[in-house]
N, C-alpha and C positions, 0 to 999 in steps of 0.2 A: 504494499499500500503506499502511495506518495504521501508524504505530510505537506499539508498546506499552510502556508504562513498567515497569520492573522492580519497581516498589513496587505491590503490590495496592491497589485503591481504597479499601478500609477503612482501610487503614495511613495513608493521606494525610489525616489528620485534622488541622486547624490547632488549635494551643493558644489557650486563652483569652489574651487581653492583660492586662495588669497593671491596667488600668482596670476591666475586667469582673470580674476578681478581687476588687478592692477594694468594688466594687459589690454582688457577691454577699455577701461577708463583712459589710459594714454593713447590707445588708437584713436579714440573719440575726440580726444583733446587735439591730436595732430590732424585729424580730419577737419574740425572746426577752424582750426588754425589756417589751414590750407583753403578752405572755402572764404574766409574772411579776406585774405591776401588776395585771391582770385577776383573777389568782388571789388576790391580797392583799385586794382589795376584795371578792371573792366569799366568800373564808374568813371575813372580818370580818362580813359580813352574815349568813352562815349560823350564825355562832357567836353573835351578838347577838340575832337573830331566830327562829332555828329550833330549834337545838340547842346544847349545849355538848359534846357528845360527840365527841372528836378523830377517832373513827374515820370519822365521816361526812366531815369535811374531808379526811382522807387519801385517801378513796375519790373525792371530788370532784377533788382534785389529780391522782390516778392517771388518772382518766377523761379528765380535760382534756389530759394528757400524751399519752395513747394517741391521741386525736382529733387532737391537733396533729401527731404523728408520721405517723399514717395521711393526713392531708391534705397533709404534706410530701412524702410519697412519691407520692401520687396526683398532685399539681400537678407535682413533678419529673419523673415518667415521661411527663407529657402532653407 
């Protein structure tokens, strides 16, 4: 006879180690830094070369934030 555990299979999830958490946080911070630098350079380029309208820059930043959020959710769910 096979002994059954009192804890369901779904409840037996192992916690992430401290090293894994540090890696996740550091990678997240590096990603945010890269996104910020990219937006800074893109905003300066758009302002200097295309238009001085701040609405365009706001739309670019918002679209970039939405794309980054969706990509994060997609890759996180994968």
